[in-house]
DRENRO-434063 format. One record per residue: x, z, y of N, C-alpha, C, O in turn. Coordinates in steps of 0.001 Angstrom, whole numbers, plus 524288, in hexadecimal, padded with zeros to 5 digits. Example, Ala and Ser with C-alpha at 12.3 -4.5 7.8 and 13.67 -1.06 7.14 Angstrom:
<sites>
8338681E787E9C68300C81E787EE6C8339081E787F31C8379C821117F309
8323281BA87F7368356681BE47FBDC8326481EBE8001E8346181F6780472
</sites>
This chain:
<sites>
61389F0278EF04460FC4F03C5EEC2C60D3BEFEBFEEA2B60B10EFBCDEED4A
60D70EFDA7EE4F160B43EF8DCEE2D86056AEF975EE1C860322EFDA0EE284
6030AEF50FEDFFE5FD61EF503EDF3E5FBB0EF8D9EDB015F777EFB1FEDB58
5FEF5EF995ED7055FDA3EFD33ED2CD5FD3DF02CBED4D95F9BBF05B8ED357
600DCF0441ED84B600B4F097AEDA9E5FBD7F0A26EDE035F97AF0E55EDE20
5FA5FF05F5EE0C95F5ABF061FEE3FC5F0CCF06E8EE0B25ED47F09D6EE22B
5F09BF0441EDC335EC1FF04CFED8B85EBB1F0A6CED6B45E766F0C7FED613
5F039F0CDAED5B35F035F1247ED3E95EDEFF15D2ED81E5EB0DF197AED6E9
5EF32F14C6EDD035ECF8F17D1EE1525E717F16F7EE1AD5E429F1A81EE318
5E566F1231EE05C5DFDBF10F4EE0905DCACF1406EDCA55D7FDF14CDEDD69
5DF2AF15CCED86D5DC60F18D7ED47C5DA4BF1DF8ED6C05D661F200BED4E0
5DCEAF2003EDACC5DB0FF24D2EDD4D5D59CF23F9EDF975D237F275CEDF37
5D4D4F1F65EE1F85CFBFF1E2EEE4385CB8BF1DBBEE0135C722F1F79EE0E0
5CCE4F1B60EDB965C921F1AE0ED7525C7A8F2033ED5245C316F213EED411
5CB91F2390ED47E5CA7DF28DBED2915C71CF2BE5ED6705C39FF2ECEED4DD
5C824F2B39EDB785C507F2DDCEDF775BF4CF2C38EDF0F5BBCCF2F7FEDF6C
5BE59F2723EDE4D5B900F252AEDDBB5B662F2778ED8E65B1D7F2909ED916
5B940F27AAED4995B70CF29AEECFAF5B556F2F60ED04B5B0F0F30C3ECEEF
5B8D7F32A9ED2585B78BF3833ED2FF5B310F38FCED6E55AFAEF3C50ED61C
5B315F35DBEDB225AEEFF3650EDF0F5A9A5F34DBEDCB35A5BDF3781EDD9E
5A98EF30A0ED9A75A4A3F2EE1ED74A5A29CF32C7ED34659DECF33D5ED312
5A61DF34EAED0155A470F38C0ECC275A21BF3D95ECECC59E06F3F8FECD34
5A4C5F3F69ED2D55A2EDF4413ED5A359DADF4307ED85159A03F4618ED7CD
59D59F3EA9EDB3159898F3D83EDE23593FEF3C48EDA8B58F93F3DD4EDBA3
59509F3977ED633590D1F383EED28458E82F3D3FED047589C0F3DBCECFC8
591E9F40FBECEEC59015F45F7ECCB958CC8F48FDED0AC58892F4AEBECF61
58EBBF4963ED58958BEBF4C46ED998586B0F49AFEDAD2582B1F4C54EDB39
586B9F4481EDB69581EDF41B7EDCDC57DC3F4224ED8A25792AF42DCED9DA
57F49F41B6ED3B857B7AF4203ECF805791FF477AECF1C57468F480DECE58
57C61F4B74ECFA257A6EF50DAECF54576C4F5207ED3E85726FF53F8ED323
5788CF50D3ED8B35755EF51E6EDD5B57097F4E57EDD7D56C5BF4FFCEDF0F
5714DF4972EDBD356CFAF45BCEDBE55687EF476DED86B563F3F4719ED9F5
569C3F4942ED3AC565AAF4B1BED01C5634AF503CED20755E8DF50FFED1BB
56695F53BBED3FC564A0F58C7ED5DA5615FF5825EDAD155D92F5AFBEDB9B
562DBF5470EDE265602FF53BAEE32155C11F4F7FEE31B559D2F4E47EE72E
55B07F4D32EDE7F556D7F495AEDDED557AFF4484EE15C5541DF42C4EE410
55C8CF4258EE13455DB6F3DB6EE45355F37F391FEE0CC5635AF3928EDE59
55BD1F352FEE09355CFDF307AEDD8E561B1F2D97EDFDF564F5F2B83EDD05
561FAF2D7FEE51A5662EF2AB4EE7BD56B7DF2CFFEE65F56F2FF2A20EE542
56BDEF3235EE674570E6F34BDEE55457247F3433EDF8C576DAF3390EDE38
56E65F3471EDC1C56F70F33B3ED68157179F2E32ED5835752EF2D73ED28B
56F05F2A52ED809570BFF24E5ED76B5764CF2432ED98157974F215CED73D
5776BF26D0EDDD557CA7F269BEE01D580A5F28F9EDC5B584FCF26F8EDBD2
57F2BF2D3FED9C3582A2F2FB5ED5F8583B6F2C38ED15058820F2BF6ECF6B
57FA7F2980ECF6F58059F25D4ECB16583C4F213CECCC3586D6F1F35EC9AB
58336F1FA1ED1A75867EF1B78ED3D358C35F1D11ED39C58F89F19F6ED20F
58D61F21E0ED527592C5F23D4ED4F6594D1F242AECF625997EF2381ECE78
5915DF252EECBAD592F6F256BEC630594FEF2024EC458598E8F1FDEEC190
59252F1BEBEC5E959424F16A6EC4755992BF1540EC75C59C62F1249EC55B
599D9F1763ECC1959E94F163FECF225A374F188CECC9B5A7C7F169AECD6C
5A2C4F1CA4EC9915A739F1ED8EC6B55A991F1AB3EC3285AE55F1A4DEC2AD
5A62BF1793EC0A25A7F3F1372EBD165AB12F0F5BEC00D5AF36F0DAAEBE49
5A90AF0DC0EC49E5ABC5F09DCEC7C95B118F0BDEEC98E5B4E8F08F0EC990
5B160F10D1ECB0C5B654F131AECCD85BA45F1376EC85F5BEF0F129FEC926
5B85CF14B5EC3B65BBD2F14D4EBF235BDF0F0F65EBE045C27EF0ECCEBC96
5BA9BF0B64EBEAA5BC4FF05F8EBDDB5C0A6F0488EC1B25C46DF01ECEC043
5C014F063FEC6935C41FF053CECA845C931F07FBEC9085CD6BF05BBEC97F
5C8C4F0CD6EC73E5CD65F0FCAEC5AA5D02CF0D19EC1265D4F3F0C93EC135
5CD35F0B62EBD385CF80F08A1EB8BF5D20EF038EEBA875D651F0233EB8C2
5CF69F00BEEBE115D197EFBDDEC0145D6C1EFCABEC2DE5DA64EF995EC23E
5D713F00D3EC5F25DBF3F0208EC8B65E050F0360EC4E75E4C7F01BFEC5A2
5DF08F0658EC0D75E2F9F07D8EBCF95E4F8F0314EB9F55E9ACF0286EB920
5E162EFFA5EB8535E2F6EFAF9EB5695E638EF75AEB8D75E9FCEF500EB6FD
5E4CAEF6E5EBDD75E799EF374EC16C5ED4DEF50DEC2175F09EEF1CCEC355
5EE6EEFA10EC1435F3CBEFBFCEC1E25F754EFA85EBD505FC1AEFAE8EBDBA
5F508EF8D9EB8FD5F837EF781EB46B5FBC1EF2DBEB5A55FA02EEF1CEB81A
600A4EF306EB3FF6043EEEEAFEB516602EFEE9E7EB1BF5FFF3EEA53EAE00
6051EEE568EB3126043DEE0B1EAFEB605F8EE184EAA40609B2EE45EEA935
6033BEDEFEEA6A2604B8EDF31EA1296045DED9B8E9ED760385ED5F4EA1B6
604FBED934E99BD6051FED402E97505FFE3ED12EE979F5FFB5ECC66E971E
5FBACED407E986E5F685ED197E98DE5F499ED123E9E7F5F0C0ECE73E9F8D
5F74AED3C7EA21F5F5CBED3B1EA79E5FABBED309EAAE35FCE3ED6D1EACEE
5FC73ECE37EAB536016BECD1FEADF160136ECE38EB3D06053FECF2BEB641
5FC8CECE17EB6105FBFFECF16EBBAA5FA5FED4B1EBCC65F912ED5FFEC137
5FA6CED802EB8D05F8C4EDD63EB9815F2EEEDE11EB8745F06DEDA9DEB63C
5F0CAEE286EBA0C5EB50EE3D2EB8F55E839EE4C2EBDFA5E466EE7ADEBDFE
5E9E9EE242EC23C5E789EE347EC74D5E1BEEE1EEEC7815DED8EE452ECA80
5DFFFEDE2BEC4655DA86EDC84EC4B05D6C4EE099EC27C5D209EE033EC346
5D8CFEE47DEBFC25D56BEE8B3EBDDC5D2DDEEB75EC2785CE74EED54EC20C
5D5A0EEBB6EC6DE5D379EEE34ECB875CEDDEEB10ECDA55CAF3EED4CECF52
5CF58EE5DAECD8F5CB1BEE285ECF6F5C65CEE2E6ECBDF5C1E9EE2DEECDB1
5C757EE341EC6C35C30CEE3E2EC3055C038EE90BEC3FA5BB72EE958EC380
5C330EED16EC5555C0CCEF229EC69E5BD5AEF1A8ECB765B92AEF403ECBAF
5BF10EEE9DECF595BBE6EEDB1ED4035B6D1EEAF9ED28E5B2A8EEC3FED49B
5B734EE735ECEFC5B299EE455ECD325AEC0EE7FBECA795AA07EE7A0ECB4A
5B0D0EEB7AEC73D5AD7EEEF33EC4765AAC2EF2D3EC8575A61EEF3F8EC7CB
5ADB1EF49BECC445AB65EF801ED0425A713EF52AED3375A31DEF783ED498
5A7D8EF00BED4335A3DBEECF4ED6E559EDAEEC97ED3AE59A90EECE5ED5D5
59F60EEBF1ECE7E59ACAEEBB1ECB13597C5EF0DCECB3D592F8EF0E5ECB8F
59AA4EF534ECB045981EEFA56ECB3659533EFB03ED05F590BCEFCCEED071
597BFEF990ED4B15954FEFA13ED9D259074EF6A5EDA4D58C7EEF855EDC70
590C0EF1D6ED85458C47EEE4DED89F587B6EF074ED56B58336EF038ED71A
588E8EF28DED0CD584DAEF4DBECD7A5821CEF957ED04A57D51EF9B5ED04B
58546EFCC3ED2B358318F013EED58457FE7EFF6AEDA3157BA9F0174EDB2E
581EDEFB8EEDD1857F28EF996EE1AD579DBEF74FEE050575F9EF860EE2F1
579B5EF424EDC28574BEEF1D2EDA6E570FEEF60AED89256C4BEF5C7ED991
57322EF9F9ED5D356FE4EFE4AED3F156D77F014AED87C568E1F02B8ED847
5708AF0240EDC9A56E8CF04FCEE13756A22F01D5EE3BB56628F040BEE549
56AD6EFCAAEE422566DBEF950EE68D561C7EF973EE36655D90EFA15EE59F
5622CEF8DBEDE3755D7EEF8DFEDAEF55ACBEFE34EDAF4555FFEFE85EDAD3
55DE8F0262EDB1E55B9BF079FEDB4255873F0877EE0425543CF0AC8EE024
55A82F0693EE4A0557B4F073BEE993552B8F03F6EE9A554EB2F05B4EEB9F
552F9EFF3CEE77F54E4BEFBF0EE73354A25EFE83EE3C854581EFE67EE507
54BE2F00D6EDF715483AF037EEDBF2545A5F0822EDEA154101F091CEDDD3
54894F0AFDEE1CB5465FF0F74EE4A45422EF0DB1EE87553E30F104BEE919
5431DF092DEEB0953F4CF071DEEEC153A43F059BEEBE9535F5F06A4EEDC9
53AE1F0320EE75253651F017BEE44753339F062BEE25552E6BF0636EE285
5360EF0A24EE0725336FF0ECAEDE5A530ECF1212EE2A752CD4F1474EE1D2
5335DF1231EE7385314BF1531EEB97531D9F1B04EEABD533D2F1CBDEE6B4
5301CF1E09EEE8853054F23BFEEE14535D1F25CEEEEC653942F22EDEF080
536B4F2A9BEED8053BD2F2CEEEEDF053B76F32D2EEDEA53770F3519EEF3B
53FBBF3538EEC6653FFCF3AEAEEC4454396F3CCFEF09654708F39FAEF263
542B8F41ACEF238545F4F43F7EF64254A43F472FEF3B55493EF4B72EF1BB
54F1DF452AEF3BC5536BF4811EF14B55531F4CA0EF4B155401F4CD9EF959
55808F503BEF25255A33F549DEF54355E42F5293EF92A560F9F4EBFEF81B
55EA1F5520EFD9856231F535BF01B1567E8F539FEFFFC56B27F50A7F01EC
56926F572FEFC5A56E90F57B5EFA8857086F52A6EF81E57534F518CEF840
56CF0F4F88EF5E456E90F4A8CEF38A57073F46C0EF7B8573F9F439EEF6C7
56E15F470BEFC5856FBEF43A7F009D57531F4500F02835786CF418CF0364
57632F4A12F032557B66F4BB1F04E657F86F4A8CF00B958408F4974F01FB
57DF7F4ACEEFBCB5819AF4975EF7925830EF43B4EF7E65879CF4249EF749
57F2AF4062EF8E058027F3AC4EF95F583B4F399BEFDFE5873BF365CEFD98
582C9F3C40F026758609F3B6AF070958BA0F3D3BF061658F59F3A92F0790
58C30F41C4F039E59171F43B2F026759455F4003EFEC259904F3F1FEFF64
59186F3DDAEFAE8593F0F3A27EF742595A6F352FEFA15599BBF32F4EF8E0
59279F3378EFDDE593D6F2ECBF00E2598ECF2F9CF03E359C36F2C1CF041F
5998CF3431F062A59E53F356CF091D5A312F357AF057B5A732F3363F06CC
5A26FF37E5F00DF5A6BDF381AEFD145A85EF329CEFB715AD02F315AEFB53
5A473F2F4FEFA2A5A5BAF2A0FEF8515A80DF26B5EFCA35AB4AF234FEFB97
5A66DF27A1F017A5A8AEF24A7F05CB5AE6BF261FF06985B1A1F22C3F07D3
5AFB5F2B1AF05E65B527F2CC5F06475B871F2A6EF01DD5BCE9F28D9F02AF
5B621F2A3BEFD1E5B8D1F27C2EF8B45B9A7F21F6EF9DB5BDC9F1FCBEF8B0
5B5AEF1F78EFC2C5B61EF19E9EFDA15BA99F190AF01785BDB9F1573F00C6
5BAEDF1C4FF05835BF0FF1BB6F096A5C473F1C3BF06F25C806F194CF0843
5C50AF1FF4F03605CA11F20BFF00C25CB72F1BFDEFD6F5CFD3F1A04EFDAA
5C7A1F1A25EFA505C8B9F15DAEF6B15C987F10A0EF96F5CCE1F0D8FEF7DC
5C680F0F98EFD825C725F0A98F00325CC66F0A6AF030D5CEE2F064DF034F
5CE16F0EDAF05315D32EF0F15F07C55D792F0E58F03C95DB53F0B83F04C9
5D713F10EAEFF415DB03F106DEFB2F5DB0EF0AECEF8E65DF3BF08CDEF7D0
5D675F0895EF8285D617F0353EF5F15D8CEEFF52EF9675DB86EFBDBEF779
5D80FEFFCEEFE885DA98EFC2CF02265E07EEFD16F025A5E38BEF96BF02F3
5E208F0204F01D95E799F0357F02225EA99F013FEFD705EEFBEFF5BEFDFD
5E834F0197EF8C45EAE1EFFDEEF3FE5E920EFA77EF2475EB06EF86CEEE5D
5E57BEF81DEF5365E393EF2D6EF4195E126EF285EEEA75E2D4EEF68EEB65
5DD35EF5BFEEDB35DAA7EF5F1EE8965D4FAEF424EE9045D1D9EF68FEEBC1
5D3AAEEFE5EE64E5CE60EEDC8EE68C5CA77EF143EE3B75C613EF1F8EE58B
5CC0FEF377EDF385C862EF6ADEDC395C72CEFBD1EDF055C2B7EFD9EEDEEE
5CB1FEFE31EE1815CA34F0305EE4635C6E0F01EFEE93D5C3B9F0532EEAD5
5C79CEFD55EEB8E5C460EFBD7EF0035BEB1EFB3DEEE4D5BB1CEFCCBEF11B
5BDE3EF8F3EE9A25B897EF87AEE7845B63EEFDDAEE6955B1A6EFEBDEE7B3
5B968F0176EE4845B791F06CFEE3A15B621F096CEE8C75B253F0C5AEE90D
5B934F0858EECE35B814F0A95EF2085B2DEF089EEF41A5AFD7F0B9CEF656
5B1CEF038CEF35A5ACCBF0164EF50D5A84EF03E2EF20D5A414F04B3EF432
5A93BF0514EED1F5A553F07D6EE9F55A46CF0D53EEC1E59FFDF0F2EEEC4C
5A8ADF0FEFEEDC55A83DF1519EF0335A4CBF14DEEF5085A16FF1838EF5CE
5A5A0F10EDEF8455A284F1059EFD1159CCDF0F4BEFBC55994CF1173EFE42
59BDBF0BFCEF7E359679F0AD4EF64F593B4F0FC3EF47958F19F108BEF59F
59683F1318EF19F5942BF17EFEEFB25930BF1BBAEF42458F40F1EADEF3EF
59656F1BA5EF8265953FF1EDEEFCC159037F1D06EFF5E58D12F2030F0128
58F7BF17D3EFF9258ABCF15AAF01E4585E8F16FFEFEA4581BCF1814F00C4
58686F16E8EF9745822DF1856EF60858081F1DF5EF71857BD8F1F1CEF75C
58451F2172EF7B35831DF26EDEF8C05807DF2798EFE1557D03F2ADCEFEB4
5822AF247EF01E857FA7F24B0F070B57A02F22D7F06A35767DF2508F0913
57935F1EB2F0375573E7F1CD1F029157078F20FDF001656BF0F21A6F018E
572ADF23CDEFC4F56FC9F280CEF9CA56E92F2C5AEFDBB56A4CF2E8DEFDB4
57258F2D8CF011F5718FF3193F052756D19F3011F08D7569C2F3349F0A1A
56D19F2B25F0A8B568F6F2951F0E15563A3F29ADF0B7755FD3F2B62F0DDA
5636BF280BF068355E78F2848F03B455C7DF2DD0F0308557D3F2ED4F0398
5600AF3169F01D355E88F36E8F010355CA9F3965F0616558C2F3C34F0626
55F7DF3856F0A6255DE0F3A7DF0F76558A6F3827F111B5554AF3AE4F1331
557FCF3316F10295530CF3095F117F54E82F32F4F0E8B54A39F338DF10A5
54F82F3453F098C54B67F36A9F0650549AEF3BF2F086F5453EF3D90F0787
54D1DF3EADF0B3E54BAEF43BDF0D8654760F4319F11A45445BF46B2F12AC
5472FF3E64F13F854348F3D55F181053F02F3995F162E53BF7F3786F1948
53EDEF38C2F110B53ADEF3559F0EDF53C0CF2F92F0F50538BEF2C53F0E07
540B8F2E3AF111D54234F28AEF11A9544B8F26C0F0C945496DF25C9F0C63
54195F2633F0887543ACF24D1F036A545C5F1F2FF033B548D9F1DDEEFFC8
5441CF1BDFF06EE545E7F1677F06FB54BB1F160AF089154E2FF120EF078D
54DD2F1A25F0B1055353F19FCF0CA5556FAF19ADF07F355B07F1717F0822
5557FF1C55F03C4558CBF1C6FEFF1D55979F16F8EFCD155DEBF1546EFC1B
55534F141AEFB9C555E5F0EDDEF96855876F0B02EFD3055B6DF079BEFB88
55755F0B87F0247559B7F0801F061B55F9EF08C4F064D5629AF0500F062C
56145F0DBBF069D566E1F0EE5F06C056975F0D29F01AC56DBBF0AF4F01B8
566D4F0E2CEFD4B568F8F0C9CEF83C56994F06BCEF7C356D75F04DCEF5A0
565BEF03C7EF9C3565F1EFE10EF97D56A8DEFBEAEFC9F56D65EF87FEFACA
56B40EFDF7F015E56F97EFC38F04B2574D8EFD8CF022C5786AEFA53F0223
5754BF023EF001757A22F03E1EFD8C57B35F0076EF8C557FACEFEF1EF7D2
5771FEFF43EF5C7577BFEFBDEEF137579E1EF687EF2B557D3CEF468EEFFF
577F4EF458EF700579E6EEF4EEF8E257FA5EEFA4EFA74582B3EEC18EF959
5811CEF3F6EFD0F58692EF4B0EFEB058A29EF4FFEF9EA58E63EF2B3EF9DE
58870EF7D8EF5EA58B99EF853EF12358C4BEF2FFEEE905909DEF1A4EECF0
58816EEFF7EEE2D5885DEEACCEEBB358BECEE71FEEECB58EE4EE41DEEC7F
58BA0EE75EEF3FA58EF1EE410EF742594B8EE56EEF67D59806EE1F6EF616
595E3EEA78EF64A59B45EEC39EF56E59D39EEA87EF0135A1A2EE8B0EEF87
599E0EEB2AEEC1A59B4FEE99EEE6C159C56EE3C8EE67059FFCEE21BEE3CA
59922EE0A7EE920599D2EDAFBEE90A59F10ED96CEEB7C5A1B6ED5EAEE989
5A08CEDC0CEEFC55A58DEDAE0EF2435AA23EDC02EEEAD5ADD1ED8EDEEE60
5A9EFEE078EEBED5AE1AEE1E0EE8445AE34EDE12EE3AD5B263EDC63EE200
5A996EDCB7EE1A25A92BED908EDD4E5AB63ED3AEEDED55AE39ED13FEDBCF
5AA14ED1E7EE37F5ABE5ECCD0EE5655B1D9ECCA7EE5D45B450EC8E1EE427
5B427ED0C2EE8145B9DBED0FBEE8A55BC93ED140EE3575C08CECEADEE27D
5BA63ED469EDFBE5BCCDED515EDA955BCA2ED009ED76F5C085ECE92ED503
5B82AECD5CED7705B7BAEC874ED4775BB1AEC433ED6E75BD42EC0F0ED41A
5BB97EC431EDC115BEFEEC06AEDEB15C4A2EC11FEDCF05C76BEBD4FEDC07
5C64BEC605EDC7A5CB9DEC72AEDABE5CC62EC5CEED4FB5D059EC37EED38C
5C89BEC73AED1AC5C912EC652ECC0A5C8F9EC08AECAA45CAF8EBF04EC68B
5C6ACEBD4EECE005C692EB7A4ECD0B5CAF9EB4DBECFF45CAB3EB029ED0F3
5CF0AEB7D9ED14E5D3B0EB5C9ED3F65D283EB373ED94E5D505EAFB0EDAF2
5CEB7EB5ABEDBFB5CDBEEB417EE15B5D1E5EB651EE4F65D43DEBA5BEE3D2
5D2C9EB3A9EE9535D6BFEB579EED065D513EB3E9EF2825D2C2EAFC7EF353
5D64BEB748EF63D5D4D0EB66CEFBB35D74BEB160EFDC55DC11EB0DDEFDFE
5D3EBEADA8EFF495D5D0EA892F011D5D90BEA90AF061A5DCEEEA649F06C2
5D76FEAC82F09985DA4FEAD3AF0E7F5DFC2EAF80F0D7B5E384EAE25F1028
5E023EB2F8F09955E537EB53CF084F5E8D5EB115F06045ED88EB118F070A
5E69DEAD87F02E95E9B8EA939F00BB5EBE8EA5D9F05235F074EA449F04FF
5E8AAEA4BCF09085EA6EEA196F0D7B5EEC8EA45FF10725F292EA1EFF1221
5EE33EA97AF11105F226EAC86F13DB5F752EAC8CF10E45FB7BEAC08F133F
5F710EAD25F0BBA5FBCDEAD22F08865FE6AEA7C9F08AB60331EA769F0911
5FB49EA3ABF08595FD6CE9E5CF08956004DE9D7FF0DBC60495E9B4EF0DC9
5FE01E9F30F11FF6007CE9E88F171F605A7EA175F17656096CE9F80F19A6
605DDEA61EF152160AAAEA930F152260F01EA679F122061378EA63EF13E5
60DA0EA467F0D8461184EA1CCF0A3F61370E9CC4F0CD961813E9B86F0C96
60FE9E99E5F0F566115BE94EDF11D861511E95C4F1670617C0E921DF180C
61545E9A86F1892618BDE9BA6F1CF661E6EE9C36F1B4B621F5E9C0CF1E8F
61F56E9CE0F1629624B9E9D45F145262790E981BF155D62592E93F3F13FD
62C24E9850F17C162EE0E9373F194B63060E8FF6F14B7630F7E8B3EF156F
63103E921EF100D63296E8EF1F0B9162DFBE8CE5F086062EBEE8A07F0497
62941E8E56F09DB6249DE8C70F0712622B3E877BF09BC620F8E8798F0E38
62307E831EF06E862142E7E1DF090661B4CE7DCBF0909618F4E7B9BF0C9E
618E5E7FFEF04FF61331E7FF8F04A961172E83D1F00796145DE8503EFCD8
60CACE85BBF010460A47E88F5EFCF56069BE856FEF9E560290E83BEEFBDF
60814E845DEF51360520E80A2EF1E56001FE830AEEFB25FC17E8071EEF53
60072E880BEEE3E5FBEBE8A9DEEBEB5FC71E9088EEC89600C1E92A7EEC62
5F80CE9320EED3A5F814E98D6EED905F2FEE9AF2EEB495EEBFE991DEEC99
5F37DE9ECEEE7DE5EEF3EA133EE55B5EFADEA71EEE5505F410EA915EE554
5EB58EA9E0EE5415EB9DEAF93EE52C5E751EB1E7EE1D05E326EAF99EE125
5E866EB674EDFBC5E484EB982EDCD85E5E6EBF3BEDD915EA28EC092EDF5B
5E232EC295EDC235E2FFEC82FEDCEB5E221ECB0EED7CE5DE25ECA54ED536
5E5E4ECE54ED65F5E555ED1BEED1D55E4FBED751ED3DD5E8BDED96EED600
5E061ED9ACED3285DF73EDEADED5AD5DF43EDDB9EDB7E5DBB3EDB21EDD6A
5E30BEDFC9EDE515E3A2EDE88EE3E05E8F5EDC0EEE4F55EAB9EDBD5EE96C
5EB7DEDA32EE0C45F09FED7DAEE14C5F02FED1E6EE17C5EEB2ECF84EDD95
5F172ECF69EE5F55F133EC9AFEE6415F5C7EC727EE35F5FA3BEC8EFEE3C0
5F4A1EC30AEE0895F892EBFE2EDDDD5F840EBA55EE0165F41DEB7E2EE000
5FCA8EB868EE2115FCB5EB360EE4B660037EAF88EE1C460490EB0E0EE035
5FE47EAAB9EE10560158EA673EDEBA601EDEA231EE2DF5FE0FEA02EEE4E8
606D3EA0D9EE418607DCE9D11EE83A60BA2E98DFEE64160F84E9A11EE3AE
60A76E9407EE77960E07E8FB1EE66160FD9E8D7FEEB9160CB4E8BB6EEEBC
6150AE8DA4EEC6D61735E8BBCEF15B61ADFE871FEF05F61D20E8692EEC29
61B61E83DFEF45261EF3E7F70EF417623B0E809FEF78862329E8231EFC0C
62867E7FD0EF53E62D40E80C3EF827630CCE7C0CEF79D62FC1E787DEF48E
634F8E7C13EFA9D638D1E77CDEFA7A63ACDE770FEF4E663C8EE7AC8EF26A
63A85E7252EF2FA63C0AE7139EED8D641EBE71C6EECB0643AFE71E8EE837
644FAE7219EF0E664AA4E728FEF06A64C78E783BEEFD16511AE792BEEEEF
648F2E7BF7EF04864A72E8177EEFC464BC3E82BAEEA1764967E8096EE67D
64F8CE8637EE954650CAE87E0EE40364D2DE8C52EE24E649D2E8E0AEE54A
64DE1E8E23EDD8964A63E921AEDB5B64AA4E972DEDE7A646A0E998FEDFA0
64F71E98D1EDFD864FFCE9DC1EE2BA64D6CE9D6EEE81264ACAEA11BEE9B7
64E25E9922EEAC564BCCE9883EEFEE645CBE988CEEF9164323E9AD2EF2DE
643C8E960EEEB9B63E15E95FCEEAD063C10E9B75EE986637F3E9D25EEB5C
63F26E9E29EE64563D9EEA37EEE4DB63D97EA70EEE99A63A1DEAA56EEA1F
6415BEA679EED09641A4EA9AFEF1C263CCFEA8E1EF53063AFBEAC85EF7BE
63ACAEA426EF5366360CEA301EF8456316BEA614EF61562E61EA85EEF906
630EAEA61CEF0DE62C84EA8E5EEE7562CE7EAECAEEF77628F5EB15BEF071
631A4EB0E6EEF386326FEB67FEF03D630E9EB7C8EF5D962E6EEBBC6EF6DC
63263EB46BEF9726312DEB546EFEFB62B3FEB515EFFEB62921EB836F02E5
628A2EB166EFD59622F8EB0EAEFDF162030EB599EFB8361C71EB7A4EFDBB
62207EB747EF6F761FAAEBBD9EF4636201FEC0B0EF7DA61C6AEC3B8EF84C
624A3EC168EFA496256CEC5DCEFDC4621D8EC580F028061FB3EC96CF0446
62139EC0C2F048561DDCEBFF2F09106181FEC11FF07B061554EC38FF0AC0
6166BEBF5FF031861105EC054F017060FF0EC62AF00D360BA7EC805F01F8
613E2EC901EFF026133FECEA3EFE5D612F5ED162F03A560FACED4CCF0474
61660ECFE5F072F61699ED275F0C4661205ED0F1F0FC561004ED431F12B2
6105BECBFDF0F7A60C58ECA08F12F9606CAECABAF10D560324ECBB9F13CD
6062DECA31F0BA7600EEECA42F095560045ECE67F05175FC29ECEAEF029C
6044EED1A3F043B60423ED5C0F00366030BED37CEFAC860039ED5D7EF7AE
60541ECEF7EF9AC604ADECC71EF4956099DECD72EF16560DDBECB9DEF2BA
608F7ED069EED2360D6DED1DEEE9EB60E3AECE34EE54E61261ECE37EE2E1
60A45ECB10EE41560A8BEC7ADEDF7B609BEEC202EE11B60558EC050EE20E
60E0AEBF18EE16960DCAEB997EE2F56111FEB652EDF42615A3EB798EDE35
60ED7EB221EDD54611B5EAE70EDA0D61258EA96FEDD3160E85EA6D7EDE84
61741EA81CEDE5F61853EA393EE1BA61B0FE9F60EDE8961F4EEA034EDC70
61887E9ADAEDE3661AA7E9660EDB4F61CC9E926EEDF3A61A3EE9124EE319
62181E9089EDE2262412E8CE7EE1B56241EE875CEDF756253FE869AEDAD9
622E3E8389EE2B862320E7E0BEE14162623E7B13EE5716261EE7CAEEE9F9
628B8E76CCEE40C62BD7E73DDEE7E36286FE70CDEEBB362461E6EA2EEA4B
62A3AE70B5EF0876278EE6DAFEF49562A33E6860EF51462EE8E680BEF601
62721E6440EF47362952E5EEFEF4AC6280CE5C70EF9E862989E57F9EFAE0
</sites>
C-alpha cells in the first residue's frame, strides 16, 4: 500500500472527528443553555471551532493524495503539513481563550450553580472524545500521517477540556467555584503546549528541516557499501511524511556507467529496506 492509499485511509479519521465535534457541540450547547452552565457552553463553542480544524485536516489529506503535475513535480504532500499548521493555530487560539476566560472568571468572582446533568454531559463528551483520540492516534501512526496525528492531539485536548468542565460543574455543586477556573487554566496550558509542539514540528518540516541523527544513520549505512569510497555530501527534507534524500558518493574512477548505476540501485534498495526511504537521489563522482 503506497502513501496515497494511506492518506485515503486517514480521511476516515478526519470524518470521524468532524461528525463527533458536530454532535458534541450541538448537545453541549443545548444542555449548557438549558442547565445554566457557562463551562459546558464554552466547551460546546470550543467544539464548534474544532470542526473547522478537522475540515482543514480533511482537505489537506485530500490535496496530498493528488499526483505530481507540471507545477508540483514532487507531488502535493506538503498540503498535509500545512493542515497540521492550521490545526495548531486553531488549538493555540482555543488554549489562549480558555486561559483568559478562566482569569476573567477569577477577577469577576462569584458563580452560579449549574444543573448536575451538565456535569454528566461533560463527562460523557470527554469519554467520546478520548475514544476518538485513541482511534485517530493509532491510525495516524499506522499510516504515518502528521496532520491526522495533529487532529488526534486536538481530540485529546478537547477531552481534557470536557474533564475540566466536569470538575468545575461538580465543584460548583459544593460551592467550590474556584475549581472551575483552576481546572480551566491547567487545561488551557496543556492545549497551548500541545499546539506549540505541533507548530514546531510543522514549521521544521516546511523549512526543510531534517533529523540530524537520522542523517548520521543514513550516512553510516551508505558508507558500509563496499564500492563507496566516501560519502561526500548528504541532505534530507520531508514532504508531508515522505523523506527525500540527496547523496553524493565517491566511487572508483575506473568503473563504467553500468557498474556505477548498479551501485546506486543497490544503495536505493538498501535505503528503502533499512530506513523506509522511497525517494533518494544519488549522485556519483570519481574518487581520486
